[in-house]
C-alpha angles and dihedrals in degrees: 000000000000125000089244091057093047093048091048092048090049089049092051093049091046092049090049093052094049093047092049089052093046090053092049090051095050092051091062091066130208106264097184090047090053093047090050092050090050095050092047092050091048089049092049092050089048093049093048090047091051091049102040105023096125091048094047092048089049094050092048092051092046087051093050094046092050091055095046090051 
């Protein structure tokens, strides 16, 4: 067996080990990160609703009236 084959085999094994560890870590999830994203999204929706409530309601009513005929 040549040195090149040995090195490439070791590289393949090392890559497999690293990828397996990365997948295991990613499955745990980041609860604080998801909580922060959820709160920020709720905050943005609330801010948009406060600023553009009249226009949003008007757009929704126009959409419904165009469907009703």
